[in-house]
ROLUM-183428 format. One record per residue (C-alpha): residue in three letters; x, y, z. Coordinates in nm, 4 decimals, decimal comma. Layout:
<pts>
ALA | X | Y | Z
...
</pts>
This chain:
<pts>
UNK | -1,4164 | 3,0599 | 13,0076
UNK | -1,1301 | 2,8613 | 12,9490
UNK | -1,1988 | 2,7084 | 12,6415
UNK | -1,1644 | 2,3285 | 12,5638
UNK | -0,9177 | 2,3214 | 12,2648
UNK | -0,5958 | 2,5488 | 12,2920
UNK | -0,7421 | 2,8793 | 12,0845
UNK | -0,6547 | 2,9183 | 11,7011
UNK | -0,2945 | 3,1158 | 11,6302
UNK | -0,1806 | 3,2368 | 11,3713
UNK | -0,1223 | 3,0401 | 11,0506
UNK | 0,2307 | 2,9931 | 10,8847
UNK | 0,2510 | 3,1820 | 10,5337
UNK | 0,1076 | 3,0284 | 10,2293
UNK | -0,0839 | 2,7623 | 10,4733
UNK | -0,4265 | 2,6539 | 10,4441
UNK | -0,6877 | 2,7206 | 10,7070
UNK | -0,7874 | 2,3249 | 10,8414
UNK | -1,1255 | 2,2673 | 10,6543
UNK | -1,4107 | 2,0379 | 10,8758
UNK | -1,4389 | 1,7441 | 10,9077
UNK | -1,8090 | 1,5436 | 10,8792
UNK | -1,7282 | 1,2168 | 10,8581
UNK | -1,9748 | 1,0221 | 11,1325
UNK | -1,7934 | 0,9862 | 11,4773
UNK | -1,7111 | 0,6544 | 11,4658
UNK | -1,8422 | 0,4478 | 11,8662
UNK | -1,5530 | 0,2412 | 12,0065
UNK | -1,3011 | 0,1744 | 12,2547
UNK | -1,0368 | 0,2608 | 12,1236
UNK | -1,0096 | 0,6269 | 12,0663
UNK | -0,7385 | 0,8757 | 12,0644
UNK | -0,7781 | 1,1797 | 12,3718
UNK | -0,8701 | 1,4480 | 12,3506
UNK | -0,7082 | 1,8279 | 12,4886
UNK | -0,8182 | 1,9063 | 12,8138
UNK | -1,0430 | 2,2372 | 12,8589
UNK | -0,7553 | 2,4577 | 13,0891
UNK | -0,4740 | 2,3055 | 12,8241
UNK | -0,2760 | 2,5383 | 12,6276
UNK | -0,1577 | 2,6350 | 12,3194
UNK | 0,1424 | 2,8020 | 12,1482
UNK | 0,1886 | 2,9627 | 11,7941
UNK | 0,3697 | 2,8101 | 11,5241
UNK | 0,6839 | 2,7061 | 11,5969
UNK | 1,0026 | 2,5883 | 11,3761
UNK | 1,1840 | 2,4837 | 11,5837
UNK | 1,3850 | 2,1441 | 11,5036
UNK | 1,0892 | 2,1906 | 11,2015
UNK | 1,3119 | 1,9055 | 10,9767
UNK | 1,3544 | 1,6819 | 11,2691
UNK | 1,4849 | 1,3408 | 11,1450
UNK | 1,2509 | 1,0448 | 11,1570
UNK | 1,3590 | 0,7440 | 11,3819
UNK | 1,4796 | 0,5333 | 11,1519
UNK | 1,2090 | 0,2870 | 11,2647
UNK | 0,9576 | 0,3443 | 11,5538
UNK | 0,9989 | 0,1458 | 11,8872
UNK | 0,8552 | -0,0934 | 12,0542
UNK | 0,8563 | -0,1143 | 12,4721
UNK | 1,2709 | -0,1828 | 12,4912
UNK | 1,3359 | 0,1011 | 12,2329
UNK | 1,3580 | -0,1752 | 11,9955
UNK | 1,2301 | -0,3117 | 11,6506
UNK | 1,0250 | -0,1415 | 11,3548
UNK | 0,5878 | 0,0099 | 11,4107
UNK | 0,3922 | -0,2471 | 11,4169
UNK | 0,0173 | -0,1342 | 11,1884
UNK | -0,2697 | -0,3843 | 11,1669
UNK | -0,3549 | -0,3811 | 10,7792
UNK | -0,6931 | -0,3092 | 10,7734
UNK | -0,5536 | 0,0213 | 11,0052
UNK | -0,2048 | 0,0901 | 10,7213
UNK | -0,5653 | -0,0045 | 10,4320
UNK | -0,7363 | 0,2991 | 10,5799
UNK | -0,4033 | 0,4906 | 10,6006
UNK | -0,3598 | 0,3840 | 10,2743
UNK | -0,7755 | 0,5072 | 10,1369
UNK | -0,6655 | 0,8262 | 10,3113
UNK | -0,3073 | 0,8673 | 10,1525
UNK | -0,1176 | 0,8285 | 10,4535
UNK | 0,3260 | 0,7513 | 10,3631
UNK | 0,4382 | 0,6696 | 10,7074
UNK | 0,7477 | 0,7096 | 10,6099
UNK | 0,6292 | 1,0750 | 10,4578
UNK | 0,4669 | 1,1421 | 10,7907
UNK | 0,7829 | 1,1301 | 10,9542
UNK | 0,9559 | 1,3644 | 10,7117
UNK | 0,7345 | 1,6163 | 10,7422
UNK | 0,3411 | 1,5194 | 10,5699
UNK | 0,2302 | 1,5100 | 10,9661
UNK | 0,1896 | 1,8958 | 10,8526
UNK | -0,0917 | 1,8603 | 10,6338
UNK | -0,3839 | 1,8803 | 10,8237
UNK | -0,6244 | 1,8437 | 10,5394
UNK | -0,9108 | 1,7248 | 10,6083
UNK | -0,8699 | 1,4035 | 10,4339
UNK | -0,5720 | 1,3441 | 10,5750
UNK | -0,6998 | 1,3840 | 10,8987
UNK | -0,7726 | 1,0571 | 11,0656
UNK | -1,0580 | 1,1426 | 11,3618
UNK | -1,2146 | 0,7863 | 11,3888
UNK | -1,1401 | 0,4542 | 11,6512
UNK | -0,9471 | 0,2417 | 11,5729
UNK | -0,7259 | 0,5289 | 11,3373
UNK | -0,5100 | 0,6835 | 11,5682
UNK | -0,1045 | 0,6691 | 11,4568
UNK | 0,1719 | 0,8438 | 11,6460
UNK | 0,4998 | 0,7650 | 11,4527
UNK | 0,8208 | 0,8375 | 11,6705
UNK | 1,0044 | 1,1144 | 11,5258
UNK | 1,3121 | 1,0791 | 11,7534
UNK | 1,4356 | 1,4030 | 11,9068
UNK | 1,1042 | 1,6173 | 11,7644
UNK | 1,0415 | 1,7543 | 12,0970
UNK | 1,4119 | 1,8321 | 12,2527
UNK | 1,4734 | 1,9284 | 12,5594
UNK | 1,4831 | 2,3074 | 12,3749
UNK | 1,1681 | 2,2355 | 12,1665
UNK | 0,9715 | 2,0914 | 12,4911
UNK | 1,0864 | 2,4575 | 12,7017
UNK | 0,9385 | 2,6987 | 12,4838
UNK | 0,5972 | 2,5223 | 12,4221
UNK | 0,3618 | 2,8347 | 12,5248
UNK | -0,0441 | 2,8934 | 12,5503
UNK | -0,1126 | 3,1526 | 12,3078
UNK | -0,2976 | 3,4979 | 12,3567
UNK | -0,6093 | 3,4226 | 12,4330
UNK | -0,9722 | 3,5891 | 12,3089
UNK | -1,1705 | 3,3988 | 12,6076
UNK | -1,3695 | 3,6346 | 12,7314
UNK | -1,3737 | 3,6798 | 13,1445
UNK | -1,7995 | 3,4653 | 13,1756
UNK | -1,9219 | 3,1727 | 13,3194
UNK | -1,9874 | 2,8626 | 13,1615
UNK | -2,3188 | 2,7934 | 13,4166
UNK | -2,4874 | 3,1413 | 13,3151
UNK | -2,6433 | 2,9740 | 13,0085
UNK | -2,6640 | 2,5936 | 13,1345
UNK | -2,8240 | 2,4387 | 13,4797
UNK | -2,5763 | 2,4634 | 13,7715
UNK | -2,6760 | 2,2137 | 14,0775
UNK | -2,4608 | 2,3729 | 14,3767
UNK | -2,3465 | 2,7858 | 14,3757
UNK | -1,9842 | 2,8610 | 14,2945
UNK | -1,7593 | 2,7208 | 14,5298
UNK | -1,4478 | 3,0455 | 14,6593
UNK | -1,1557 | 3,0735 | 14,4165
UNK | -0,8860 | 2,8084 | 14,5817
UNK | -0,5699 | 2,9305 | 14,5121
UNK | -0,3357 | 2,6722 | 14,3603
UNK | 0,0331 | 2,6175 | 14,5542
UNK | 0,3656 | 2,4588 | 14,4153
UNK | 0,3534 | 2,0671 | 14,4906
UNK | 0,6458 | 1,9540 | 14,6678
UNK | 0,9379 | 1,8089 | 14,4925
UNK | 1,1569 | 1,5944 | 14,4063
UNK | 0,8150 | 1,5246 | 14,1476
UNK | 0,9488 | 1,2045 | 14,1906
UNK | 0,9105 | 1,1327 | 14,5128
UNK | 0,5186 | 1,3538 | 14,5973
UNK | 0,4147 | 1,3036 | 14,2725
UNK | 0,6008 | 1,0177 | 14,0514
UNK | 0,3702 | 0,9290 | 13,7113
UNK | 0,1743 | 1,2983 | 13,6528
UNK | 0,3884 | 1,4707 | 13,3965
UNK | 0,3678 | 1,6970 | 13,1241
UNK | 0,1814 | 1,6333 | 12,7950
UNK | 0,3171 | 1,8037 | 12,4561
UNK | 0,1553 | 1,7267 | 12,1060
UNK | 0,0895 | 1,9182 | 11,7658
UNK | -0,2051 | 2,0983 | 11,6537
UNK | -0,2632 | 2,2664 | 11,3008
UNK | -0,2319 | 2,5684 | 11,5224
UNK | 0,1399 | 2,5044 | 11,6442
UNK | 0,2891 | 2,3335 | 11,9266
UNK | 0,0446 | 2,2575 | 12,2302
UNK | 0,0227 | 2,0877 | 12,6025
UNK | -0,1663 | 1,9509 | 12,8642
UNK | -0,0988 | 1,7056 | 13,2254
UNK | -0,1255 | 1,3479 | 13,2021
UNK | -0,1061 | 1,0947 | 13,4705
UNK | 0,0436 | 0,7613 | 13,4456
UNK | -0,2481 | 0,4969 | 13,5615
UNK | -0,2460 | 0,1438 | 13,7488
UNK | -0,2713 | -0,1359 | 13,4970
UNK | -0,4301 | -0,5308 | 13,6409
UNK | -0,2937 | -0,6717 | 13,2958
UNK | 0,0158 | -0,5630 | 13,4339
UNK | 0,0737 | -0,4986 | 13,7565
UNK | 0,3567 | -0,2687 | 13,8295
UNK | 0,4754 | -0,2594 | 13,4643
UNK | 0,1721 | 0,0119 | 13,3677
UNK | 0,2510 | 0,2018 | 12,9958
UNK | -0,1430 | 0,3722 | 13,0316
UNK | -0,2061 | 0,7253 | 13,0521
UNK | -0,4896 | 0,9486 | 13,1597
UNK | -0,5564 | 1,2550 | 13,0539
UNK | -0,8609 | 1,4657 | 12,8575
UNK | -0,9996 | 1,4275 | 12,5455
UNK | -0,9610 | 1,8167 | 12,3611
UNK | -0,6208 | 1,7238 | 12,4932
UNK | -0,6072 | 1,3778 | 12,2318
UNK | -0,8805 | 1,5243 | 11,9551
UNK | -1,0261 | 1,8452 | 11,8092
UNK | -1,3822 | 1,6902 | 11,8419
UNK | -1,5966 | 1,7557 | 11,5931
UNK | -1,4742 | 1,9827 | 11,3560
UNK | -1,1485 | 1,7743 | 11,3174
UNK | -0,9117 | 1,4644 | 11,4211
UNK | -0,6446 | 1,2816 | 11,6666
UNK | -0,3954 | 1,5785 | 11,7222
UNK | -0,0120 | 1,4348 | 11,6145
UNK | 0,3345 | 1,3839 | 11,8717
UNK | 0,1089 | 1,2864 | 12,1757
UNK | 0,3885 | 1,2383 | 12,3444
UNK | 0,4967 | 1,2393 | 12,7519
UNK | 0,7733 | 1,3402 | 12,9922
UNK | 0,6638 | 1,2157 | 13,3482
UNK | 0,7509 | 1,4146 | 13,6486
UNK | 0,8483 | 1,6866 | 13,4057
UNK | 1,1512 | 1,9146 | 13,5990
UNK | 1,1460 | 1,6658 | 13,8400
UNK | 1,3229 | 1,9563 | 14,0750
UNK | 1,0681 | 2,2266 | 14,0258
UNK | 1,3471 | 2,4756 | 13,9044
UNK | 1,1009 | 2,7858 | 13,7736
UNK | 1,1477 | 2,9032 | 13,3660
UNK | 1,3342 | 3,1470 | 13,3639
UNK | 1,6417 | 2,8649 | 13,5218
UNK | 1,5205 | 2,6049 | 13,2342
UNK | 1,8088 | 2,6701 | 12,9819
UNK | 2,0512 | 2,6193 | 13,2846
UNK | 1,8211 | 2,2477 | 13,4444
UNK | 2,0196 | 1,9247 | 13,3608
UNK | 1,8451 | 1,7475 | 13,1146
UNK | 1,7781 | 1,4663 | 13,3229
UNK | 1,6246 | 1,7089 | 13,5735
UNK | 1,3631 | 1,8136 | 13,3199
UNK | 1,2711 | 1,4702 | 13,1023
UNK | 1,3866 | 1,2569 | 13,4150
UNK | 1,2043 | 0,9991 | 13,3291
UNK | 1,2227 | 0,9760 | 12,9172
UNK | 0,9155 | 1,0376 | 12,6889
UNK | 0,7177 | 0,8050 | 12,5481
UNK | 0,5564 | 0,8714 | 12,2445
UNK | 0,1440 | 0,7478 | 12,2489
UNK | 0,0846 | 0,4428 | 12,0123
UNK | -0,2958 | 0,3261 | 12,1452
UNK | -0,5378 | 0,6672 | 12,2193
UNK | -0,8976 | 0,5500 | 12,3394
UNK | -1,1545 | 0,8575 | 12,4061
UNK | -1,5586 | 0,8697 | 12,4620
UNK | -1,7686 | 0,8967 | 12,1217
UNK | -1,9622 | 1,1711 | 12,2522
UNK | -1,6809 | 1,4245 | 12,2329
UNK | -1,5288 | 1,2531 | 11,9502
UNK | -1,8940 | 1,3353 | 11,7958
UNK | -1,9992 | 1,6715 | 11,9021
UNK | -1,6287 | 1,7512 | 12,1880
UNK | -1,4148 | 2,0808 | 12,0718
UNK | -1,4506 | 2,4416 | 12,1394
UNK | -1,7352 | 2,6062 | 12,2358
UNK | -1,9681 | 2,5526 | 12,1659
UNK | -1,8566 | 2,2342 | 12,1786
UNK | -1,8431 | 2,2856 | 12,5858
UNK | -2,1523 | 2,0449 | 12,6701
UNK | -1,9671 | 1,7520 | 12,6564
UNK | -1,7259 | 1,8554 | 12,9033
UNK | -1,9081 | 1,5441 | 13,0807
UNK | -1,6893 | 1,2795 | 12,8624
UNK | -1,3658 | 1,4940 | 12,8609
UNK | -1,1712 | 1,2796 | 12,9212
UNK | -0,8901 | 0,9562 | 12,7381
UNK | -0,6534 | 0,7141 | 12,8166
UNK | -0,3490 | 0,6082 | 12,5940
UNK | -0,0664 | 0,3324 | 12,5871
UNK | 0,2679 | 0,4397 | 12,5393
UNK | 0,6016 | 0,3510 | 12,4839
UNK | 0,9687 | 0,4577 | 12,5000
UNK | 1,1401 | 0,7188 | 12,2362
UNK | 1,4646 | 0,5376 | 12,3736
UNK | 1,6490 | 0,2041 | 12,5380
UNK | 1,4290 | 0,1597 | 12,8553
UNK | 1,5789 | -0,2149 | 12,9537
UNK | 1,2234 | -0,3227 | 12,8987
UNK | 1,1200 | -0,0886 | 13,1933
UNK | 0,7907 | -0,0220 | 13,1678
UNK | 0,6830 | 0,3743 | 13,2424
UNK | 0,5545 | 0,3062 | 13,5318
UNK | 0,8734 | 0,1602 | 13,6282
UNK | 1,0397 | 0,4385 | 13,4324
UNK | 0,8669 | 0,7365 | 13,6624
UNK | 0,8128 | 0,6106 | 14,0124
UNK | 0,4505 | 0,5128 | 14,0098
UNK | 0,0721 | 0,4909 | 13,9559
UNK | -0,2075 | 0,5085 | 13,9972
UNK | -0,5508 | 0,3669 | 14,0567
UNK | -0,8225 | 0,5000 | 13,8319
UNK | -1,1923 | 0,4904 | 14,0365
UNK | -1,4863 | 0,4041 | 13,8028
UNK | -1,7173 | 0,3813 | 14,1150
UNK | -1,6245 | 0,7239 | 14,3676
UNK | -1,8336 | 0,7968 | 14,6648
UNK | -2,0980 | 1,0850 | 14,6058
UNK | -1,9425 | 1,3955 | 14,6248
UNK | -2,1452 | 1,4803 | 14,9436
UNK | -1,9330 | 1,2373 | 15,0875
UNK | -1,5807 | 1,3145 | 14,9638
UNK | -1,4365 | 1,5421 | 15,2302
UNK | -1,0889 | 1,6505 | 14,9820
UNK | -1,0187 | 1,6138 | 14,6256
UNK | -0,7241 | 1,7553 | 14,5338
UNK | -0,5993 | 1,8387 | 14,1312
UNK | -0,2933 | 1,8896 | 13,9695
UNK | -0,0918 | 1,9858 | 13,6625
UNK | 0,1317 | 2,2367 | 13,4832
UNK | -0,0631 | 2,5670 | 13,4536
UNK | 0,1589 | 2,7625 | 13,1743
UNK | -0,0640 | 3,0602 | 13,1142
UNK | 0,0717 | 3,3931 | 13,4020
UNK | 0,0318 | 3,3756 | 13,6844
UNK | 0,1912 | 3,0357 | 13,6214
UNK | 0,5029 | 2,9485 | 13,3904
UNK | 0,4528 | 2,5989 | 13,2960
UNK | 0,7601 | 2,4418 | 13,4592
UNK | 0,6255 | 2,4362 | 13,7586
UNK | 0,3512 | 2,1385 | 13,9268
UNK | 0,0731 | 2,3151 | 14,0708
UNK | -0,2329 | 2,1597 | 14,3228
UNK | -0,5437 | 2,3029 | 14,4609
UNK | -0,7007 | 2,1270 | 14,6934
UNK | -1,1222 | 2,1814 | 14,8073
UNK | -1,4346 | 2,0236 | 14,8647
UNK | -1,5875 | 1,9201 | 14,5290
UNK | -1,9198 | 2,0738 | 14,4263
UNK | -2,1899 | 1,9328 | 14,1852
UNK | -2,1790 | 2,1045 | 13,8034
UNK | -2,4860 | 2,0400 | 13,5691
UNK | -2,4269 | 2,2119 | 13,2156
UNK | -2,7222 | 1,9648 | 13,0852
UNK | -2,9800 | 1,6849 | 13,3362
UNK | -2,9182 | 1,4500 | 13,0713
UNK | -2,5999 | 1,4408 | 13,0627
UNK | -2,3114 | 1,3481 | 13,3686
UNK | -2,2503 | 1,6049 | 13,6435
UNK | -1,9149 | 1,6714 | 13,7032
UNK | -1,6891 | 1,7579 | 13,9908
UNK | -1,6566 | 2,1585 | 14,0183
UNK | -1,4011 | 2,2562 | 14,3158
UNK | -1,2777 | 2,6078 | 14,3511
UNK | -0,9150 | 2,6084 | 14,2278
UNK | -0,7217 | 2,9395 | 14,0330
UNK | -0,4593 | 2,6888 | 13,7599
UNK | -0,4496 | 2,7990 | 13,4037
UNK | -0,3698 | 2,6688 | 13,1192
UNK | -0,1626 | 2,3183 | 13,0353
UNK | -0,3501 | 2,2135 | 13,3769
UNK | -0,5754 | 2,0413 | 13,1177
UNK | -0,6437 | 1,6675 | 13,1387
UNK | -0,4111 | 1,6649 | 13,4747
UNK | -0,5441 | 1,4217 | 13,7498
UNK | -0,8169 | 1,4361 | 14,0178
UNK | -0,7306 | 1,2816 | 14,3486
UNK | -0,9430 | 1,1874 | 14,6472
UNK | -0,7892 | 0,9396 | 14,8942
UNK | -0,7959 | 0,6245 | 14,8878
UNK | -0,9380 | 0,3474 | 15,2175
UNK | -0,5571 | 0,3059 | 15,2042
UNK | -0,4656 | 0,6665 | 15,1872
UNK | -0,3368 | 0,6169 | 14,8448
UNK | -0,4225 | 0,8741 | 14,5625
UNK | -0,6658 | 0,7330 | 14,4106
UNK | -0,8265 | 0,9438 | 14,0809
UNK | -1,1476 | 1,0156 | 14,0287
UNK | -1,1532 | 1,2920 | 13,7255
UNK | -0,9124 | 1,4639 | 13,5090
UNK | -0,8615 | 1,9243 | 13,4530
UNK | -1,1584 | 1,9602 | 13,1821
UNK | -1,2314 | 2,2911 | 13,1789
UNK | -1,3940 | 2,6823 | 13,4147
UNK | -1,4089 | 3,0370 | 13,4067
UNK | -1,1392 | 3,3540 | 13,2858
UNK | -0,9926 | 3,4874 | 13,4966
UNK | -0,9628 | 3,1102 | 13,6367
UNK | -1,1752 | 3,0853 | 14,0190
UNK | -1,2493 | 2,7293 | 13,9687
UNK | -1,1942 | 2,4025 | 13,7950
UNK | -1,4728 | 2,1078 | 13,6893
UNK | -1,3726 | 1,7289 | 13,5511
UNK | -1,5991 | 1,5039 | 13,4418
UNK | -1,7456 | 1,2059 | 13,6557
UNK | -1,5343 | 0,9062 | 13,5530
UNK | -1,8398 | 0,6476 | 13,5050
UNK | -1,9727 | 0,3314 | 13,2726
UNK | -1,8181 | 0,5036 | 12,9554
UNK | -1,4982 | 0,5656 | 13,1232
UNK | -1,4096 | 0,1892 | 13,2788
UNK | -1,5103 | 0,0603 | 12,8899
UNK | -1,2332 | 0,2492 | 12,7559
UNK | -0,9834 | 0,1472 | 13,0058
UNK | -1,1109 | -0,1394 | 12,9779
UNK | -1,0622 | -0,2437 | 12,6606
UNK | -0,7101 | -0,0585 | 12,5882
UNK | -0,6033 | -0,3095 | 12,8958
UNK | -0,7204 | -0,5947 | 12,7867
UNK | -0,5810 | -0,4786 | 12,3842
UNK | -0,2534 | -0,4999 | 12,5473
UNK | -0,2058 | -0,7906 | 12,8270
UNK | -0,0473 | -0,9881 | 12,6227
UNK | 0,2132 | -0,7185 | 12,4604
UNK | 0,4144 | -0,4052 | 12,6232
</pts>
């Protein structure tokens, strides 16, 4: 199966493998998301390892020092976290005592140009040791496995055909990694949302770890769909057409933080969803993410029964063969039901051949107005890829969404 987290890559010489944290997860609405089950990772990269931090993390308009609530500052001090040292390389310390994992402990200071164009292009999936097995062999499943549906390239330019769908980059103990993510509408800021939806496993390691770091979103990545072989000569404004956006707040399910992760964390896939608030690395003249990306999508937390959904479309940037990670792909199929545990929410399942890197990407149905509405995100699937599954977004997902929107209602 495609693993929830990026498989481990070789450790840097002299580095100790991260040890598991055993502290209990704190249930709260403001959690960081985790890497999608189909997420891709890469081996440790020395590119830009000594990137110079910006003088200060920026606010929505691109200026102003990073502001951290006093209670969080106290928690950071307890963990020995110094923000200045963090931005100068301390973020590479994944020791269990420094790896923040609980609700309200997410920090992600902007390190300007950490994700430069060349580094973005080099984030690739590792050699995945997963065995080609179907995770439902030992778990109950409701409907028969769907026939494989071949992924198709999304029409370009993405700024018109898929505005707001993009690439999510982050650092893990094993190196840099990637997922997919989407701009979603914020009722507190109509037309000016700074909220991004993805999978929990793209932002948090689950029970044996904490929040991933250097979390950065690139909406409409590679807008004209140039293949990876041409990325070196593709203009920067085409590769990164709407700027680089760093997460400054994160939320995911308490179930994922407590018990999620790689196998055997797969049973927590029904809770594999996450939401983040972002701010730009560079000055945008006061424009929001939604304005810069050219669009955002409504989230339906009360979608119809699967039998009443005629078709569902999954989108993302798969980066494992036969895909190159540069071109956005999609799969459309009638959803069926997948039950991993009778006591947990039933998941959506569709035929789809997208591979690692598509994790966290949006799953859309057509709304009453004919426009795409997000009802799930890419979470998991077997290896080799033939189908994919995503969580049903219900009361818990709505609760963390409402809390995030309310928290940022009077600020951006």
